[in-house]
Jmol script that loads the backbone (N, CA, C; Angstrom):
load data "model"
ATOM      1  N   MET A   1       4.928  -6.089  14.897  1.00  0.00           N
ATOM      2  CA  MET A   1       4.095  -7.254  15.129  1.00  0.00           C
ATOM      3  C   MET A   1       2.656  -6.821  15.341  1.00  0.00           C
ATOM      4  N   ALA A   2       1.775  -7.700  15.041  1.00  0.00           N
ATOM      5  CA  ALA A   2       0.357  -7.407  15.200  1.00  0.00           C
ATOM      6  C   ALA A   2      -0.012  -7.330  16.673  1.00  0.00           C
ATOM      7  N   ASP A   3      -1.032  -6.509  16.962  1.00  0.00           N
ATOM      8  CA  ASP A   3      -1.471  -6.370  18.350  1.00  0.00           C
ATOM      9  C   ASP A   3      -1.964  -7.687  18.931  1.00  0.00           C
ATOM     10  N   GLY A   4      -2.552  -8.545  18.099  1.00  0.00           N
ATOM     11  CA  GLY A   4      -3.087  -9.809  18.568  1.00  0.00           C
ATOM     12  C   GLY A   4      -2.033 -10.781  19.040  1.00  0.00           C
ATOM     13  N   VAL A   5      -0.785 -10.533  18.670  1.00  0.00           N
ATOM     14  CA  VAL A   5       0.291 -11.441  19.059  1.00  0.00           C
ATOM     15  C   VAL A   5       0.454 -11.469  20.568  1.00  0.00           C
ATOM     16  N   ALA A   6       0.285 -10.327  21.202  1.00  0.00           N
ATOM     17  CA  ALA A   6       0.481 -10.250  22.650  1.00  0.00           C
ATOM     18  C   ALA A   6      -0.518 -11.113  23.404  1.00  0.00           C
ATOM     19  N   THR A   7      -1.686 -11.340  22.821  1.00  0.00           N
ATOM     20  CA  THR A   7      -2.711 -12.116  23.504  1.00  0.00           C
ATOM     21  C   THR A   7      -2.835 -13.529  22.953  1.00  0.00           C
ATOM     22  N   SER A   8      -1.950 -13.919  22.073  1.00  0.00           N
ATOM     23  CA  SER A   8      -1.993 -15.255  21.489  1.00  0.00           C
ATOM     24  C   SER A   8      -1.740 -16.307  22.562  1.00  0.00           C
ATOM     25  N   PRO A   9      -2.645 -17.282  22.702  1.00  0.00           N
ATOM     26  CA  PRO A   9      -2.418 -18.326  23.708  1.00  0.00           C
ATOM     27  C   PRO A   9      -1.173 -19.158  23.402  1.00  0.00           C
ATOM     28  N   VAL A  10      -0.863 -19.337  22.122  1.00  0.00           N
ATOM     29  CA  VAL A  10       0.328 -20.113  21.757  1.00  0.00           C
ATOM     30  C   VAL A  10       1.587 -19.351  22.140  1.00  0.00           C
ATOM     31  N   LEU A  11       1.651 -18.070  21.780  1.00  0.00           N
ATOM     32  CA  LEU A  11       2.822 -17.266  22.120  1.00  0.00           C
ATOM     33  C   LEU A  11       2.986 -17.164  23.630  1.00  0.00           C
ATOM     34  N   SER A  12       1.898 -16.950  24.322  1.00  0.00           N
ATOM     35  CA  SER A  12       1.951 -16.865  25.779  1.00  0.00           C
ATOM     36  C   SER A  12       2.464 -18.168  26.388  1.00  0.00           C
ATOM     37  N   ALA A  13       1.974 -19.300  25.882  1.00  0.00           N
ATOM     38  CA  ALA A  13       2.421 -20.600  26.389  1.00  0.00           C
ATOM     39  C   ALA A  13       3.904 -20.814  26.114  1.00  0.00           C
ATOM     40  N   LEU A  14       4.352 -20.429  24.915  1.00  0.00           N
ATOM     41  CA  LEU A  14       5.773 -20.563  24.585  1.00  0.00           C
ATOM     42  C   LEU A  14       6.634 -19.709  25.508  1.00  0.00           C
ATOM     43  N   LEU A  15       6.241 -18.456  25.699  1.00  0.00           N
ATOM     44  CA  LEU A  15       7.021 -17.571  26.555  1.00  0.00           C
ATOM     45  C   LEU A  15       7.026 -18.045  28.001  1.00  0.00           C
ATOM     46  N   ASP A  16       5.896 -18.538  28.478  1.00  0.00           N
ATOM     47  CA  ASP A  16       5.843 -19.071  29.846  1.00  0.00           C
ATOM     48  C   ASP A  16       6.783 -20.257  30.003  1.00  0.00           C
ATOM     49  N   GLU A  17       6.776 -21.164  29.018  1.00  0.00           N
ATOM     50  CA  GLU A  17       7.638 -22.345  29.100  1.00  0.00           C
ATOM     51  C   GLU A  17       9.106 -21.951  28.975  1.00  0.00           C
ATOM     52  N   LEU A  18       9.417 -21.031  28.074  1.00  0.00           N
ATOM     53  CA  LEU A  18      10.801 -20.565  27.961  1.00  0.00           C
ATOM     54  C   LEU A  18      11.257 -19.918  29.264  1.00  0.00           C
ATOM     55  N   SER A  19      10.380 -19.174  29.906  1.00  0.00           N
ATOM     56  CA  SER A  19      10.708 -18.572  31.191  1.00  0.00           C
ATOM     57  C   SER A  19      10.966 -19.650  32.237  1.00  0.00           C
ATOM     58  N   ARG A  20      10.122 -20.689  32.242  1.00  0.00           N
ATOM     59  CA  ARG A  20      10.294 -21.795  33.186  1.00  0.00           C
ATOM     60  C   ARG A  20      11.642 -22.472  32.980  1.00  0.00           C
ATOM     61  N   GLN A  21      12.111 -22.485  31.725  1.00  0.00           N
ATOM     62  CA  GLN A  21      13.393 -23.101  31.401  1.00  0.00           C
ATOM     63  C   GLN A  21      14.569 -22.135  31.595  1.00  0.00           C
ATOM     64  N   GLY A  22      14.302 -20.955  32.144  1.00  0.00           N
ATOM     65  CA  GLY A  22      15.367 -19.999  32.423  1.00  0.00           C
ATOM     66  C   GLY A  22      15.800 -19.177  31.220  1.00  0.00           C
ATOM     67  N   GLN A  23      14.919 -19.009  30.254  1.00  0.00           N
ATOM     68  CA  GLN A  23      15.277 -18.291  29.033  1.00  0.00           C
ATOM     69  C   GLN A  23      14.821 -16.833  29.016  1.00  0.00           C
ATOM     70  N   GLY A  24      14.276 -16.331  30.082  1.00  0.00           N
ATOM     71  CA  GLY A  24      13.910 -14.923  30.129  1.00  0.00           C
ATOM     72  C   GLY A  24      12.428 -14.650  30.081  1.00  0.00           C
ATOM     73  N   GLY A  25      11.677 -15.447  29.352  1.00  0.00           N
ATOM     74  CA  GLY A  25      10.231 -15.269  29.329  1.00  0.00           C
ATOM     75  C   GLY A  25       9.770 -14.050  28.565  1.00  0.00           C
ATOM     76  N   HIS A  26       8.749 -13.372  29.105  1.00  0.00           N
ATOM     77  CA  HIS A  26       8.112 -12.244  28.424  1.00  0.00           C
ATOM     78  C   HIS A  26       9.042 -11.032  28.385  1.00  0.00           C
ATOM     79  N   PRO A  27       9.203 -10.425  27.204  1.00  0.00           N
ATOM     80  CA  PRO A  27      10.006  -9.204  27.127  1.00  0.00           C
ATOM     81  C   PRO A  27       9.261  -8.056  27.801  1.00  0.00           C
ATOM     82  N   ASN A  28       9.995  -7.110  28.338  1.00  0.00           N
ATOM     83  CA  ASN A  28       9.380  -5.985  29.052  1.00  0.00           C
ATOM     84  C   ASN A  28       8.835  -4.955  28.069  1.00  0.00           C
ATOM     85  N   GLY A  29       7.622  -5.173  27.588  1.00  0.00           N
ATOM     86  CA  GLY A  29       6.966  -4.224  26.717  1.00  0.00           C
ATOM     87  C   GLY A  29       7.555  -4.099  25.326  1.00  0.00           C
ATOM     88  N   ASN A  30       8.484  -4.937  24.959  1.00  0.00           N
ATOM     89  CA  ASN A  30       9.111  -4.839  23.646  1.00  0.00           C
ATOM     90  C   ASN A  30       8.732  -6.050  22.807  1.00  0.00           C
ATOM     91  N   GLN A  31       7.583  -5.977  22.154  1.00  0.00           N
ATOM     92  CA  GLN A  31       7.112  -7.091  21.327  1.00  0.00           C
ATOM     93  C   GLN A  31       8.063  -7.364  20.165  1.00  0.00           C
ATOM     94  N   GLY A  32       8.779  -6.340  19.688  1.00  0.00           N
ATOM     95  CA  GLY A  32       9.706  -6.522  18.579  1.00  0.00           C
ATOM     96  C   GLY A  32      10.827  -7.486  18.905  1.00  0.00           C
ATOM     97  N   SER A  33      11.159  -7.618  20.184  1.00  0.00           N
ATOM     98  CA  SER A  33      12.249  -8.522  20.556  1.00  0.00           C
ATOM     99  C   SER A  33      11.873  -9.985  20.360  1.00  0.00           C
ATOM    100  N   LEU A  34      10.591 -10.261  20.136  1.00  0.00           N
ATOM    101  CA  LEU A  34      10.169 -11.645  19.919  1.00  0.00           C
ATOM    102  C   LEU A  34      10.601 -12.164  18.554  1.00  0.00           C
ATOM    103  N   ALA A  35      10.921 -11.278  17.625  1.00  0.00           N
ATOM    104  CA  ALA A  35      11.362 -11.697  16.294  1.00  0.00           C
ATOM    105  C   ALA A  35      12.777 -12.267  16.335  1.00  0.00           C
ATOM    106  N   ALA A  36      13.531 -11.936  17.363  1.00  0.00           N
ATOM    107  CA  ALA A  36      14.895 -12.448  17.508  1.00  0.00           C
ATOM    108  C   ALA A  36      15.113 -12.822  18.970  1.00  0.00           C
ATOM    109  N   TYR A  37      14.323 -13.765  19.449  1.00  0.00           N
ATOM    110  CA  TYR A  37      14.343 -14.156  20.861  1.00  0.00           C
ATOM    111  C   TYR A  37      15.646 -14.889  21.178  1.00  0.00           C
ATOM    112  N   PRO A  38      16.443 -14.383  22.105  1.00  0.00           N
ATOM    113  CA  PRO A  38      17.722 -15.034  22.411  1.00  0.00           C
ATOM    114  C   PRO A  38      17.540 -16.303  23.250  1.00  0.00           C
ATOM    115  N   ILE A  39      18.238 -17.347  22.870  1.00  0.00           N
ATOM    116  CA  ILE A  39      18.218 -18.608  23.612  1.00  0.00           C
ATOM    117  C   ILE A  39      19.604 -18.810  24.220  1.00  0.00           C
ATOM    118  N   VAL A  40      19.626 -19.118  25.507  1.00  0.00           N
ATOM    119  CA  VAL A  40      20.877 -19.357  26.209  1.00  0.00           C
ATOM    120  C   VAL A  40      20.977 -20.842  26.512  1.00  0.00           C
ATOM    121  N   GLY A  41      22.057 -21.470  26.103  1.00  0.00           N
ATOM    122  CA  GLY A  41      22.239 -22.892  26.392  1.00  0.00           C
ATOM    123  C   GLY A  41      21.301 -23.751  25.577  1.00  0.00           C
ATOM    124  N   THR A  42      20.591 -24.635  26.248  1.00  0.00           N
ATOM    125  CA  THR A  42      19.697 -25.562  25.552  1.00  0.00           C
ATOM    126  C   THR A  42      18.258 -25.349  26.001  1.00  0.00           C
ATOM    127  N   ILE A  43      17.333 -25.787  25.145  1.00  0.00           N
ATOM    128  CA  ILE A  43      15.915 -25.730  25.486  1.00  0.00           C
ATOM    129  C   ILE A  43      15.308 -27.110  25.294  1.00  0.00           C
ATOM    130  N   ASP A  44      14.232 -27.370  26.008  1.00  0.00           N
ATOM    131  CA  ASP A  44      13.518 -28.641  25.915  1.00  0.00           C
ATOM    132  C   ASP A  44      12.412 -28.479  24.880  1.00  0.00           C
ATOM    133  N   LEU A  45      12.676 -28.921  23.653  1.00  0.00           N
ATOM    134  CA  LEU A  45      11.699 -28.778  22.578  1.00  0.00           C
ATOM    135  C   LEU A  45      10.455 -29.614  22.817  1.00  0.00           C
ATOM    136  N   LEU A  46      10.590 -30.740  23.497  1.00  0.00           N
ATOM    137  CA  LEU A  46       9.415 -31.558  23.798  1.00  0.00           C
ATOM    138  C   LEU A  46       8.462 -30.806  24.720  1.00  0.00           C
ATOM    139  N   ALA A  47       9.008 -30.116  25.692  1.00  0.00           N
ATOM    140  CA  ALA A  47       8.170 -29.325  26.591  1.00  0.00           C
ATOM    141  C   ALA A  47       7.520 -28.169  25.834  1.00  0.00           C
ATOM    142  N   LEU A  48       8.271 -27.542  24.924  1.00  0.00           N
ATOM    143  CA  LEU A  48       7.699 -26.464  24.121  1.00  0.00           C
ATOM    144  C   LEU A  48       6.567 -26.978  23.247  1.00  0.00           C
ATOM    145  N   ALA A  49       6.775 -28.122  22.618  1.00  0.00           N
ATOM    146  CA  ALA A  49       5.733 -28.706  21.764  1.00  0.00           C
ATOM    147  C   ALA A  49       4.487 -29.024  22.584  1.00  0.00           C
ATOM    148  N   GLU A  50       4.686 -29.534  23.783  1.00  0.00           N
ATOM    149  CA  GLU A  50       3.545 -29.888  24.632  1.00  0.00           C
ATOM    150  C   GLU A  50       2.726 -28.661  25.018  1.00  0.00           C
ATOM    151  N   VAL A  51       3.405 -27.561  25.376  1.00  0.00           N
ATOM    152  CA  VAL A  51       2.643 -26.376  25.767  1.00  0.00           C
ATOM    153  C   VAL A  51       1.911 -25.768  24.574  1.00  0.00           C
ATOM    154  N   VAL A  52       2.496 -25.868  23.379  1.00  0.00           N
ATOM    155  CA  VAL A  52       1.806 -25.370  22.185  1.00  0.00           C
ATOM    156  C   VAL A  52       0.588 -26.231  21.889  1.00  0.00           C
ATOM    157  N   GLU A  53       0.755 -27.554  21.947  1.00  0.00           N
ATOM    158  CA  GLU A  53      -0.376 -28.452  21.713  1.00  0.00           C
ATOM    159  C   GLU A  53      -1.493 -28.189  22.714  1.00  0.00           C
ATOM    160  N   ASN A  54      -1.131 -27.976  23.962  1.00  0.00           N
ATOM    161  CA  ASN A  54      -2.137 -27.687  24.983  1.00  0.00           C
ATOM    162  C   ASN A  54      -2.808 -26.339  24.736  1.00  0.00           C
ATOM    163  N   ALA A  55      -2.038 -25.358  24.273  1.00  0.00           N
ATOM    164  CA  ALA A  55      -2.590 -24.021  24.032  1.00  0.00           C
ATOM    165  C   ALA A  55      -3.602 -24.014  22.897  1.00  0.00           C
ATOM    166  N   VAL A  56      -3.393 -24.861  21.906  1.00  0.00           N
ATOM    167  CA  VAL A  56      -4.328 -24.910  20.776  1.00  0.00           C
ATOM    168  C   VAL A  56      -5.356 -26.019  20.940  1.00  0.00           C
ATOM    169  N   GLY A  57      -5.295 -26.733  22.052  1.00  0.00           N
ATOM    170  CA  GLY A  57      -6.267 -27.786  22.321  1.00  0.00           C
ATOM    171  C   GLY A  57      -6.046 -29.033  21.500  1.00  0.00           C
ATOM    172  N   ALA A  58      -4.814 -29.260  21.085  1.00  0.00           N
ATOM    173  CA  ALA A  58      -4.508 -30.428  20.258  1.00  0.00           C
ATOM    174  C   ALA A  58      -4.378 -31.674  21.111  1.00  0.00           C
ATOM    175  N   ASP A  59      -4.672 -32.798  20.495  1.00  0.00           N
ATOM    176  CA  ASP A  59      -4.446 -34.096  21.117  1.00  0.00           C
ATOM    177  C   ASP A  59      -2.962 -34.390  20.964  1.00  0.00           C
ATOM    178  N   THR A  60      -2.298 -34.774  22.049  1.00  0.00           N
ATOM    179  CA  THR A  60      -0.864 -35.004  21.966  1.00  0.00           C
ATOM    180  C   THR A  60      -0.507 -36.286  21.233  1.00  0.00           C
ATOM    181  N   SER A  61      -1.466 -37.169  21.003  1.00  0.00           N
ATOM    182  CA  SER A  61      -1.172 -38.348  20.192  1.00  0.00           C
ATOM    183  C   SER A  61      -1.250 -37.937  18.734  1.00  0.00           C
ATOM    184  N   ASN A  62      -0.304 -38.353  17.940  1.00  0.00           N
ATOM    185  CA  ASN A  62      -0.249 -37.941  16.543  1.00  0.00           C
ATOM    186  C   ASN A  62      -1.160 -38.819  15.705  1.00  0.00           C
ATOM    187  N   GLN A  63      -2.377 -38.341  15.488  1.00  0.00           N
ATOM    188  CA  GLN A  63      -3.360 -39.101  14.729  1.00  0.00           C
ATOM    189  C   GLN A  63      -3.031 -39.122  13.246  1.00  0.00           C
ATOM    190  N   GLU A  64      -2.257 -38.163  12.758  1.00  0.00           N
ATOM    191  CA  GLU A  64      -1.891 -38.130  11.344  1.00  0.00           C
ATOM    192  C   GLU A  64      -1.027 -39.338  10.981  1.00  0.00           C
ATOM    193  N   GLU A  65      -0.208 -39.816  11.905  1.00  0.00           N
ATOM    194  CA  GLU A  65       0.655 -40.959  11.620  1.00  0.00           C
ATOM    195  C   GLU A  65      -0.150 -42.234  11.414  1.00  0.00           C
ATOM    196  N   ALA A  66      -1.352 -42.293  11.954  1.00  0.00           N
ATOM    197  CA  ALA A  66      -2.168 -43.499  11.845  1.00  0.00           C
ATOM    198  C   ALA A  66      -2.941 -43.548  10.531  1.00  0.00           C
ATOM    199  N   LYS A  67      -2.946 -42.456   9.770  1.00  0.00           N
ATOM    200  CA  LYS A  67      -3.706 -42.406   8.529  1.00  0.00           C
ATOM    201  C   LYS A  67      -2.864 -42.904   7.357  1.00  0.00           C
ATOM    202  N   THR A  68      -3.554 -43.492   6.385  1.00  0.00           N
ATOM    203  CA  THR A  68      -2.875 -43.941   5.169  1.00  0.00           C
ATOM    204  C   THR A  68      -2.624 -42.734   4.270  1.00  0.00           C
ATOM    205  N   PRO A  69      -1.697 -42.845   3.314  1.00  0.00           N
ATOM    206  CA  PRO A  69      -1.468 -41.735   2.384  1.00  0.00           C
ATOM    207  C   PRO A  69      -2.737 -41.322   1.640  1.00  0.00           C
ATOM    208  N   ALA A  70      -3.585 -42.289   1.284  1.00  0.00           N
ATOM    209  CA  ALA A  70      -4.832 -41.957   0.585  1.00  0.00           C
ATOM    210  C   ALA A  70      -5.750 -41.122   1.476  1.00  0.00           C
ATOM    211  N   GLU A  71      -5.811 -41.455   2.768  1.00  0.00           N
ATOM    212  CA  GLU A  71      -6.642 -40.686   3.697  1.00  0.00           C
ATOM    213  C   GLU A  71      -6.102 -39.267   3.864  1.00  0.00           C
ATOM    214  N   LEU A  72      -4.780 -39.149   3.932  1.00  0.00           N
ATOM    215  CA  LEU A  72      -4.177 -37.829   4.059  1.00  0.00           C
ATOM    216  C   LEU A  72      -4.433 -36.986   2.816  1.00  0.00           C
ATOM    217  N   ASN A  73      -4.306 -37.590   1.629  1.00  0.00           N
ATOM    218  CA  ASN A  73      -4.563 -36.863   0.382  1.00  0.00           C
ATOM    219  C   ASN A  73      -6.013 -36.426   0.298  1.00  0.00           C
ATOM    220  N   ALA A  74      -6.930 -37.293   0.690  1.00  0.00           N
ATOM    221  CA  ALA A  74      -8.353 -36.955   0.658  1.00  0.00           C
ATOM    222  C   ALA A  74      -8.643 -35.791   1.600  1.00  0.00           C
ATOM    223  N   ALA A  75      -8.017 -35.795   2.758  1.00  0.00           N
ATOM    224  CA  ALA A  75      -8.217 -34.709   3.717  1.00  0.00           C
ATOM    225  C   ALA A  75      -7.659 -33.399   3.177  1.00  0.00           C
ATOM    226  N   ASN A  76      -6.532 -33.463   2.481  1.00  0.00           N
ATOM    227  CA  ASN A  76      -5.929 -32.258   1.916  1.00  0.00           C
ATOM    228  C   ASN A  76      -6.733 -31.712   0.747  1.00  0.00           C
ATOM    229  N   ASP A  77      -7.447 -32.583   0.038  1.00  0.00           N
ATOM    230  CA  ASP A  77      -8.243 -32.152  -1.110  1.00  0.00           C
ATOM    231  C   ASP A  77      -9.537 -31.466  -0.691  1.00  0.00           C
ATOM    232  N   GLY A  78      -9.872 -31.576   0.589  1.00  0.00           N
ATOM    233  CA  GLY A  78     -11.063 -30.904   1.107  1.00  0.00           C
ATOM    234  C   GLY A  78     -12.256 -31.736   0.927  1.00  0.00           C
TER     235      GLY A  78
END
end "model"
wireframe off; spacefill off
backbone 0.3
color backbone group
C-alpha cells in the first residue's frame, strides 16, 4: 500500500468508526492487513458512510438526486 494511505482522512475515519463498532480498528503496524480487513458480525454502513462524508467534507444531503438527467450529463461532460 502507498505510504499516503496511513494518513488518509477517509481511511482513518473508517478505521475509527470500525473500532467504535467493535471491529478492531487500526492494525498494529500492518498496513497490508487493510486489504483484507476482517469484519465480525454486522456493521453499521450508515455510520461508515457518515464518517466518510465528514472526512471528505461532503454535504450529507444528496444533491445529485435533485438534479435532472440533463444536468447530470452536462456536469459529466465538463
